[in-house]
N, C-alpha and C positions, 0 to 999 in steps of 0.2 A: 510715345503716342504715335498712332498710325493714322495717316490721312488717305481717304479715298476721294479723289478729285474726278468728278463726272462732268465732262463737257456736254452740254445739252445739244441735241440735234437742232439744226436751223428750223425756226418756226415753232419750236416746242417750249413749254414751260413745265416745271414740276408742279403737280397738284398739291393743294394744302393737305389733302387726305394722306398723300404719300409722306409728306413731311411729318405729320402727326404719328403715322405708323412707325417711322424710323425713330422718332424721339421717344417712343414708348419701349424701345429695345434697350435692355440694360447695358449692352456693350457700347452703344452710341453715347458719346459724351456731349457732342455739340454738332449742330448743322448750320452752315452758312451758305447763302445763295448770293453770289456776286456776278453781275452781268449774266452770262450764259453758262456759268459753272456752279455746280453744287459741291461743297466741301463737307465731307462727313468725317468727323474726328472720333477716333476710337481710342479707348484707354490703352488697349494692347490687343494683339492677336496671339492665338496659340495654334496647335496642330488641328484643332477641331474645325470642321467645315462650317462656314457662315454663309448665309444667303441674305442679300439685301435687295428689296424690290422697290424700284422707283417708278411710280405711275406718272407718265407724261401726258400732257394734253396739247394737241396741235392747235395753235392759235392763228397761224399763217400757213397757207398752202405754199410749199416750196417744191419746185421741179428739180429733178436730178439730185435728190438728197444724198449727201455723202455721209459715210459713217463718222461717228464722234468717238472721242477717246475716253477711256477710264484709266486713271493713273493711281497706283497704290504705292505709298512710300512711308518710310519712318520719318517723322517730323525732325528728329535730331540727326539723322543720317540719310538725307535724300538721295545719296548716290546709289542706293539699292532699288531704284525706281523700276516698277513693273508697269507695262502699258498694254492695254487691250482695246479693242474697238467694238462698237455695237451699231446696229442700224434698226430700222423699222421692221417689225414683224407683222405680216399680214398687210392688209390694205386699208 
């Protein structure tokens, strides 16, 4: 099982529309939202490219917004952790 762990940007929440869109994807097994982190559980990954789109809604204006992390790892072997960062696009 593969986990995609998305830390939300400060002042943002994931929209319910985004959650429904992800849940309708056959590769997504389960989604959990805890505090400011979204956990997307995948049955497995292969060599095929996958795209996941999370729609976020800003609920609090935050100055000097810092990038947030996206971590991808195997649930059973978390040592192979991959980390990327994302930030706001546009204004």
